[in-house]
C-alpha positions as CSV (number, residue, x, y, z in Angstrom):
1,M,0.0,-0.1,0.1
2,A,1.4,3.4,-1.0
3,L,2.6,5.7,1.7
4,A,0.1,8.2,3.0
5,L,0.8,11.8,4.6
6,R,-0.2,10.6,7.8
7,D,2.4,7.8,7.6
8,L,5.1,10.1,6.8
9,V,4.2,12.6,9.6
10,A,4.3,9.5,11.9
11,Q,8.1,8.9,11.3
12,R,9.6,10.8,14.1
13,S,13.0,11.1,12.8
14,L,11.7,13.5,10.1
15,D,10.1,15.8,12.9
16,L,7.3,16.9,10.4
17,R,4.6,19.3,11.8
18,V,1.1,19.5,10.4
19,L,0.0,23.3,9.9
20,A,-3.2,22.8,7.6
21,G,-5.2,20.1,6.0
22,E,-5.4,17.7,8.9
23,H,-8.6,16.2,7.5
24,A,-6.8,15.0,4.2
25,L,-3.6,13.2,5.6
26,D,-4.9,10.0,4.4
27,R,-3.9,11.1,0.9
28,E,-1.3,8.7,-0.6
29,I,2.1,10.2,-2.0
30,A,3.0,9.3,-5.5
31,W,6.3,10.9,-5.3
32,V,8.3,13.8,-3.9
33,H,9.1,16.9,-6.0
34,P,11.3,19.8,-4.6
35,T,10.7,23.1,-6.6
36,E,11.0,26.7,-6.1
37,L,9.1,27.7,-9.2
38,A,6.2,30.1,-8.7
39,D,4.0,27.9,-10.9
40,P,5.5,24.1,-11.0
41,T,2.1,22.8,-12.3
42,A,3.7,22.0,-15.9
43,F,5.9,19.6,-14.3
44,L,3.4,17.7,-12.0
45,D,1.4,14.5,-12.8
46,G,-0.6,14.7,-9.4
47,G,-0.3,12.9,-6.2
48,E,3.0,14.5,-5.5
49,L,4.2,16.0,-2.1
50,L,5.7,19.3,-3.2
51,L,8.8,20.5,-1.1
52,T,9.8,24.2,-1.3
53,T,11.5,26.9,0.8
54,G,9.1,29.6,-0.3
55,L,11.8,31.7,-2.4
56,T,9.1,32.9,-4.8
57,I,6.2,33.2,-2.3
58,D,4.8,36.4,-1.0
59,D,1.6,37.1,0.9
60,V,0.0,38.5,-2.1
61,S,0.6,35.7,-4.5
62,V,0.0,32.9,-2.0
63,P,-3.7,32.3,-2.7
64,D,-3.2,31.8,-6.3
65,Y,0.0,29.7,-5.6
66,V,-2.1,27.3,-3.5
67,G,-4.9,27.2,-5.9
68,R,-2.8,26.2,-8.8
69,L,-1.3,23.3,-6.6
70,V,-4.7,22.1,-5.6
71,A,-5.9,22.2,-9.3
72,A,-2.9,20.3,-10.2
73,G,-3.9,17.5,-7.8
74,V,-0.8,17.6,-5.4
75,T,-1.0,15.5,-2.3
76,G,0.3,18.1,0.0
77,V,3.1,20.8,0.5
78,G,6.2,20.4,2.8
79,F,7.7,24.0,3.6
80,G,11.3,24.1,4.6
81,S,11.4,26.6,7.3
82,G,14.5,28.4,8.7
83,L,15.9,29.4,5.3
84,S,14.3,32.0,3.0
85,H,11.5,32.1,5.7
86,A,12.3,31.8,9.5
87,E,8.9,30.4,9.9
88,V,6.1,29.2,7.6
89,P,4.2,32.3,6.5
90,Q,0.9,32.8,8.0
91,A,-0.7,33.7,4.6
92,L,0.5,30.2,3.3
93,I,-1.1,28.6,6.1
94,D,-4.3,30.4,5.9
95,A,-4.6,29.9,2.1
96,A,-3.8,26.1,2.6
97,A,-6.6,25.7,5.5
98,D,-9.0,27.5,3.2
99,Q,-8.4,25.5,0.3
100,G,-8.0,22.0,2.0
101,L,-4.4,21.5,1.0
102,P,-2.2,19.5,3.7
103,L,0.7,21.7,4.6
104,L,3.7,20.3,6.6
105,D,6.3,22.2,8.4
106,V,9.7,20.7,7.6
107,P,12.2,22.0,10.2
108,H,15.7,23.2,9.1
109,G,17.2,20.1,10.6
110,T,15.2,17.8,8.3
111,P,16.9,17.8,4.8
112,F,14.6,17.3,1.9
113,I,16.5,14.3,0.7
114,A,15.4,12.5,3.9
115,I,11.8,12.9,2.9
116,T,12.6,11.9,-0.6
117,K,14.5,8.9,0.6
118,A,11.4,7.8,3.0
119,V,8.9,8.1,0.2
120,S,11.1,6.4,-2.4
121,A,11.6,3.4,0.1
122,A,7.7,3.2,0.6
123,V,7.1,3.3,-3.2
124,A,9.9,0.6,-3.7
125,A,8.5,-1.5,-1.0
126,D,4.9,-1.1,-2.5
127,E,6.1,-1.9,-6.0
128,Y,7.9,-5.1,-4.8
129,A,5.0,-6.3,-2.8
130,A,2.8,-5.7,-6.0
131,V,5.4,-7.9,-8.0
132,V,5.3,-10.7,-5.5
133,R,1.4,-10.7,-5.2
134,T,1.3,-10.7,-8.9
135,G,3.8,-13.4,-9.2
136,K,2.1,-15.6,-6.6
137,G,-1.4,-15.0,-8.0
138,Q,-0.1,-16.1,-11.6
139,Q,1.5,-19.2,-10.2
140,E,-1.8,-20.1,-8.4
141,L,-3.8,-19.6,-11.6
142,T,-1.4,-21.4,-13.6
143,R,-1.7,-24.5,-11.2
144,T,-5.3,-24.4,-11.2
145,A,-5.4,-24.4,-15.1
146,L,-3.0,-27.4,-15.3
147,G,-5.3,-29.2,-12.8
148,R,-7.8,-29.2,-15.7
149,R,-10.7,-28.7,-13.5
150,G,-12.3,-26.5,-15.9
151,P,-12.9,-22.7,-16.4
152,G,-15.1,-22.6,-13.0
153,A,-12.1,-23.3,-11.0
154,L,-10.1,-20.5,-12.6
155,V,-13.0,-18.0,-12.1
156,R,-13.2,-18.9,-8.5
157,K,-9.5,-18.7,-7.9
158,L,-9.4,-15.1,-9.7
159,A,-12.3,-13.9,-7.5
160,R,-10.4,-14.9,-4.5
161,L,-7.1,-13.5,-5.5
162,V,-8.3,-10.1,-6.4
163,D,-11.2,-9.9,-4.0
164,A,-13.8,-9.0,-6.7
165,W,-16.7,-10.6,-8.2
166,V,-16.0,-12.4,-11.6
167,L,-18.3,-13.3,-14.7
168,L,-17.1,-15.5,-17.6
169,L,-19.4,-15.0,-20.5
170,D,-19.5,-16.6,-23.9
171,A,-19.6,-14.6,-27.1
172,S,-23.3,-13.8,-26.9
173,G,-23.0,-12.5,-23.3
174,V,-24.6,-15.6,-21.7
175,V,-23.1,-16.4,-18.2
176,R,-21.0,-19.6,-18.1
177,E,-19.4,-19.3,-14.7
178,A,-20.1,-16.7,-11.9
179,T,-18.5,-15.9,-8.6
180,P,-20.3,-15.4,-6.4
181,A,-23.5,-16.6,-7.9
182,S,-25.2,-13.2,-7.2
183,A,-22.9,-11.8,-9.9
184,R,-25.1,-13.1,-12.5
185,S,-27.6,-10.2,-11.8
186,R,-25.0,-7.8,-13.2
187,V,-25.3,-9.2,-16.7
188,D,-28.1,-7.0,-17.9
189,A,-26.2,-3.9,-16.9
190,L,-23.0,-5.1,-18.7
191,R,-24.6,-5.9,-22.2
192,G,-24.0,-2.3,-23.4
193,E,-20.3,-2.5,-22.5
194,L,-19.7,-5.9,-23.9
195,R,-20.8,-4.5,-27.6
196,Q,-17.8,-2.1,-27.2
197,V,-15.3,-4.8,-26.3
198,R,-14.0,-6.3,-29.8
199,A,-10.5,-7.1,-28.5
200,G,-8.5,-6.3,-25.5
201,S,-9.9,-4.7,-22.4
202,R,-12.1,-1.9,-21.4
203,L,-12.8,-0.1,-18.0
204,A,-16.3,0.5,-17.1
205,T,-18.5,1.7,-14.2
206,V,-21.6,-0.6,-13.7
207,D,-23.8,-0.1,-10.6
208,G,-21.2,1.7,-8.7
209,D,-18.5,-0.6,-9.3
210,E,-15.4,-0.3,-11.5
211,V,-15.3,-3.2,-13.9
212,L,-12.5,-4.5,-16.0
213,L,-13.9,-6.1,-19.2
214,Q,-11.4,-8.5,-21.1
215,A,-12.2,-10.2,-24.4
216,L,-11.1,-13.8,-24.5
217,G,-9.9,-15.8,-27.5
218,T,-8.6,-14.7,-30.9
219,R,-12.1,-14.4,-32.5
220,G,-14.0,-13.0,-29.6
221,R,-15.0,-16.2,-28.1
222,G,-16.0,-15.0,-24.7
223,F,-15.7,-12.2,-22.2
224,L,-14.0,-11.9,-18.6
225,A,-15.7,-9.3,-16.3
226,V,-14.2,-8.5,-12.9
227,G,-15.6,-5.8,-10.6
228,A,-15.1,-4.3,-7.2
229,P,-16.5,-1.1,-5.5
230,A,-13.0,0.3,-5.1
231,G,-11.7,-0.9,-8.4
232,L,-8.5,-3.0,-9.1
233,D,-5.0,-2.0,-8.5
234,V,-2.2,-2.6,-10.8
235,A,-1.4,-6.0,-9.2
236,D,-4.8,-7.1,-9.5
237,R,-5.0,-6.0,-13.3
238,H,-1.9,-8.1,-13.9
239,V,-3.5,-11.2,-12.3
240,V,-6.7,-10.6,-14.3
241,T,-4.6,-10.4,-17.6
242,T,-2.9,-13.6,-16.7
243,A,-6.5,-15.4,-16.0
244,A,-7.7,-14.1,-19.2
245,A,-4.9,-15.7,-21.1
246,L,-5.4,-18.9,-19.5
247,L,-9.1,-18.9,-20.1
248,S,-8.4,-18.0,-23.6
249,L,-6.1,-21.0,-24.0
250,S,-8.7,-23.1,-22.4
251,L,-11.5,-21.9,-24.8
252,E,-9.2,-22.4,-27.6
253,R,-8.5,-26.0,-26.6
254,D,-12.2,-26.6,-25.9
255,R,-12.9,-25.3,-29.4
256,A,-10.2,-27.4,-31.1
257,H,-11.6,-30.4,-28.9
258,G,-15.3,-29.6,-29.9
259,E,-14.5,-29.4,-33.5
260,S,-13.0,-32.8,-33.5
261,L,-15.7,-34.4,-31.7
262,R,-18.2,-32.9,-33.9
263,G,-16.3,-34.3,-36.9
264,L,-16.3,-37.8,-35.2
265,R,-20.0,-37.5,-34.6
266,S,-20.8,-36.7,-38.2
267,G,-18.6,-39.5,-39.4
268,L,-20.4,-41.9,-37.1
269,A,-23.8,-40.7,-38.2
270,A,-22.8,-41.3,-41.8
271,L,-22.0,-44.9,-41.0
272,L,-25.1,-45.3,-39.0
273,V,-27.4,-44.1,-42.1
274,G,-25.0,-45.5,-44.7
275,G,-25.5,-49.3,-43.8
276,Q,-22.6,-49.9,-41.1
277,P,-24.7,-49.4,-37.7
278,E,-22.6,-52.0,-36.1
279,L,-19.5,-50.5,-36.8
280,A,-20.8,-47.0,-35.7
281,L,-22.5,-48.2,-32.5
282,E,-19.1,-49.9,-31.5
283,V,-17.3,-46.8,-32.0
284,I,-19.9,-44.9,-30.0
285,G,-19.6,-47.2,-27.1
286,T,-15.8,-47.0,-27.2
287,V,-15.5,-43.1,-27.6
288,F,-18.5,-41.9,-25.5
289,G,-18.6,-44.7,-23.1
290,P,-21.7,-45.7,-20.9
291,V,-23.0,-42.2,-21.5
292,A,-24.2,-43.2,-25.0
293,G,-24.9,-46.8,-23.9
294,P,-28.7,-46.6,-24.5
295,V,-28.4,-46.4,-28.3
296,S,-26.5,-49.8,-28.3
297,E,-29.8,-51.9,-28.3
298,P,-32.9,-51.6,-30.8
299,P,-35.6,-50.7,-31.2
300,W,-34.6,-46.8,-31.5
301,Q,-36.2,-43.6,-32.5
302,V,-34.4,-41.4,-34.7
303,V,-34.9,-37.6,-34.4
304,V,-33.9,-35.0,-37.0
305,L,-33.7,-31.3,-36.2
306,V,-33.7,-28.7,-39.0
307,G,-33.5,-24.9,-39.1
308,S,-31.0,-22.0,-38.9
309,A,-27.3,-22.6,-38.2
310,R,-28.0,-20.6,-35.0
311,A,-30.8,-22.7,-33.9
312,R,-29.1,-25.8,-34.6
313,A,-25.9,-24.9,-32.8
314,A,-28.2,-24.0,-29.7
315,A,-29.8,-27.3,-29.9
316,I,-26.6,-28.9,-29.8
317,D,-25.3,-27.1,-26.8
318,A,-28.4,-28.0,-25.0
319,L,-28.3,-31.7,-26.0
320,E,-24.7,-31.9,-24.9
321,T,-25.3,-30.4,-21.4
322,E,-28.9,-31.7,-20.7
323,L,-29.2,-35.1,-22.5
324,P,-25.9,-37.0,-22.5
325,Q,-27.9,-40.2,-22.8
326,V,-28.5,-39.7,-26.6
327,F,-26.1,-39.7,-29.4
328,F,-26.4,-36.8,-31.6
329,A,-24.5,-35.4,-34.6
330,E,-24.5,-32.7,-37.3
331,Y,-25.3,-34.5,-40.5
332,D,-26.7,-33.4,-43.8
333,G,-27.5,-29.8,-42.9
334,G,-29.4,-31.1,-39.7
335,V,-29.0,-32.7,-36.5
336,L,-29.5,-36.4,-36.1
337,V,-30.3,-37.9,-32.8
338,L,-30.6,-41.4,-31.8
339,G,-31.8,-43.0,-28.6
340,D,-34.3,-45.4,-27.2
341,D,-36.2,-42.4,-25.4
342,V,-35.9,-39.1,-27.2
343,S,-38.9,-37.5,-25.5
344,G,-36.4,-34.9,-23.8
345,V,-35.0,-34.0,-27.3
346,R,-38.4,-32.6,-28.4
347,Q,-38.7,-30.7,-25.2
348,V,-35.3,-29.2,-25.7
349,A,-36.1,-28.3,-29.5
350,E,-39.6,-26.8,-28.5
351,R,-37.8,-24.1,-26.6
352,M,-35.7,-22.9,-29.5
353,P,-37.4,-20.6,-32.1
354,G,-36.6,-21.3,-35.6
355,L,-36.1,-25.0,-35.0
356,H,-38.3,-28.0,-36.6
357,V,-38.2,-31.6,-35.4
358,G,-39.0,-34.8,-37.1
359,V,-39.6,-37.9,-35.2
360,S,-39.3,-41.5,-36.7
361,S,-41.3,-44.5,-36.0
362,S,-39.6,-47.0,-33.5
363,T,-37.3,-49.0,-35.7
364,S,-34.4,-51.3,-35.7
365,D,-33.0,-49.8,-38.9
366,V,-31.3,-46.5,-38.4
367,D,-31.5,-45.7,-42.1
368,V,-35.0,-46.2,-42.4
369,G,-35.6,-44.1,-39.3
370,Y,-33.4,-41.3,-40.5
371,R,-35.4,-41.0,-43.7
372,Q,-38.6,-41.1,-41.9
373,A,-37.4,-38.4,-39.3
374,R,-36.0,-36.3,-42.1
375,R,-39.3,-36.3,-44.0
376,A,-41.1,-35.4,-40.8
377,A,-38.8,-32.5,-40.2
378,E,-39.1,-31.1,-43.5
379,A,-43.0,-31.4,-43.2
380,A,-42.6,-29.6,-39.9
381,R,-40.6,-26.7,-41.5
382,S,-43.2,-26.5,-44.4
383,A,-46.0,-26.3,-42.1
384,G,-44.5,-24.1,-39.7
385,K,-44.8,-26.5,-36.9
386,P,-42.1,-27.2,-34.1
387,V,-42.7,-31.1,-34.1
388,V,-44.1,-33.5,-36.5
389,R,-44.1,-37.4,-35.9
390,F,-43.7,-39.5,-39.1
391,D,-46.7,-41.8,-38.0
392,E,-49.0,-38.8,-38.0
393,H,-47.3,-37.4,-41.2
394,A,-47.7,-40.9,-43.0
395,A,-51.3,-41.0,-41.8
396,G,-52.0,-38.2,-44.3
397,G,-51.5,-40.2,-47.2
398,V,-49.2,-39.7,-50.2
399,L,-50.0,-36.0,-50.3
400,G,-48.8,-35.7,-46.6
401,L,-45.5,-37.3,-47.6
402,L,-45.0,-34.9,-50.7
403,G,-45.5,-31.9,-48.7
404,P,-47.9,-29.0,-49.8
405,E,-45.6,-27.2,-51.9
406,V,-44.4,-30.2,-53.9
407,A,-48.1,-31.6,-54.3
408,R,-49.2,-28.2,-55.5
409,A,-46.4,-28.1,-58.1
410,F,-47.3,-31.4,-59.4
411,A,-51.1,-30.6,-59.6
412,D,-50.2,-27.3,-61.5
413,Q,-48.1,-29.2,-64.1
414,A,-50.4,-32.1,-64.7
415,L,-53.9,-30.1,-64.8
416,A,-52.9,-26.8,-66.5
417,P,-54.1,-27.8,-69.9
418,L,-57.5,-29.0,-68.4
419,R,-57.8,-25.7,-66.4
420,E,-57.1,-23.6,-69.7
421,H,-59.7,-25.5,-71.6
422,D,-62.3,-25.2,-69.0
423,A,-61.7,-21.5,-68.5
424,T,-62.8,-21.1,-72.2
425,G,-66.3,-22.4,-71.2
426,R,-66.0,-25.2,-73.8
427,G,-66.4,-28.1,-71.3
428,E,-66.1,-29.4,-67.8
429,L,-63.1,-31.7,-68.2
430,L,-61.7,-31.4,-64.6
431,T,-65.2,-32.2,-63.1
432,S,-65.8,-35.2,-65.5
433,L,-62.1,-36.6,-64.9
434,R,-62.8,-36.4,-61.3
435,C,-66.0,-38.2,-61.2
436,W,-65.0,-40.8,-63.8
437,L,-61.8,-41.7,-61.5
438,S,-63.8,-41.7,-58.4
439,H,-66.1,-44.4,-60.2
440,N,-63.0,-46.4,-61.1
441,G,-63.5,-45.7,-64.8
442,H,-67.0,-47.0,-64.9
443,W,-68.6,-45.0,-67.8
444,D,-72.5,-45.5,-67.0
445,R,-72.2,-44.6,-63.4
446,A,-70.1,-41.5,-63.8
447,A,-72.2,-40.3,-66.6
448,T,-75.3,-40.7,-64.6
449,Q,-73.8,-38.7,-61.6
450,L,-72.7,-35.9,-64.2
451,G,-76.1,-36.0,-65.9
452,V,-74.8,-36.5,-69.4
453,H,-74.8,-39.3,-72.0
454,R,-71.9,-41.7,-71.7
455,H,-70.8,-40.9,-75.2
456,T,-70.4,-37.2,-74.1
457,L,-68.2,-38.4,-71.1
458,R,-66.2,-40.6,-73.5
459,N,-65.6,-37.3,-75.7
460,R,-64.5,-35.4,-72.7
461,L,-62.1,-38.0,-71.6
462,K,-60.6,-38.3,-75.0
463,K,-60.1,-34.6,-74.9
464,V,-58.4,-35.0,-71.6
465,A,-56.1,-37.7,-72.9
466,E,-55.3,-35.5,-75.8
467,L,-54.5,-32.3,-73.8
468,T,-52.5,-34.0,-71.2
469,G,-50.8,-36.4,-73.5
470,R,-51.5,-39.2,-71.1
471,D,-53.1,-42.7,-71.6
472,L,-56.2,-42.9,-69.5
473,D,-56.1,-46.7,-69.8
474,S,-52.8,-46.9,-67.7
475,P,-53.3,-47.5,-63.9
476,G,-50.3,-45.5,-63.3
477,V,-51.6,-42.5,-65.1
478,R,-55.0,-42.7,-63.5
479,A,-53.3,-42.7,-60.2
480,E,-51.2,-39.8,-61.0
481,L,-54.1,-37.7,-62.2
482,W,-56.2,-38.7,-59.2
483,L,-53.2,-37.4,-56.8
484,A,-53.1,-34.1,-58.7
485,L,-56.9,-33.9,-58.4
486,Q,-56.7,-34.3,-54.8
487,A,-53.8,-31.9,-54.4
488,D,-55.8,-29.4,-56.3
């Protein structure tokens, strides 16, 4: 801790006497500056104890002289009596008292160099203590990081070393670790400041606390926020910088490890779907251990999540932390999930806007399950629904499997010539075709329902065949036209 005026006065060997500003003796002394200039402010940084014998001081100029020193932020003035002035001028004492500037009488027997040495020794001791504290803090943080106990242990250690609250945030400002837990309440107030920390660090004042914000990682992978009512001293900031470096390394290591695992998961998903489920399941059991054990025995359910990249990334984070019992992987622009109970997956996905979920039937064939879940997921996306089960989707028939957009496009292509013909008012080809197909090609029944002669109906259907270029005697053509009419 820096030397204060009170501590200097307490050193009996200096024989200093306080003449004014007793209430401000707790001010810390940054350095000592002897000067006889009438205006030394151009050479001051603030925090100095100014020593003078008053060669340029007179009763008229004293108030302005003191005012300039106060404005410059000097800690106090030591006046050497018994030289140019037998005693400290009363005008200086009065001006110092009026303006709250500590004034010390330095007797003739106390050389200015003695005061300089005393302050210099205290500053050196303070700096040494800071270096020792910084080194010790860095060692403790490094040991904690090498212990591989995760970023939470580093955050807790840092909070203890600098006696402050600490938040570890991800790139979007979400809290990953907080010490103490109550520090989470400061996140909302910090968000505006985080947007201005692209790289490096930033000092801010939040809810009355001085907060040091430090960007983590080479690509803004997170933030470290450290705050305290009295702020952080130089040693504390060095310790925070060390913690930030260690956390950045941890984040980069986690990122590289995560990318490797994601690549492995995607490769295993390709094996599962590509006809080698036995090999994939063996690797899953070996790499992920008993955590992924439930996927080893059929029957399974397959879930596919589709949506924006942000939504899929959020889903993966949630699956990793909340549902370790299922196997998941990024595959073909979506997320594949495999397990014997995937109800929790639907609950996770439903919380996330922009995500659509398809759920397969219970199956022992992963490839079949994946294709079912994928179709259901795409149907959910087309319909704007959060979840669609394949069983429900398939119950809608072929049209349900095609999806509304595909079905409408097919109907438009197949029926366009008939619509154009009917629009001219020259016949009712669409109605006649629908009725004839609904009666399975029975001419008399269809004609009776339409109220026309069967030869009229035959002529209409002949025109349908001519306009569409299709053979109505073919069962396949009849099925396609019936499907088009249903979609229409």
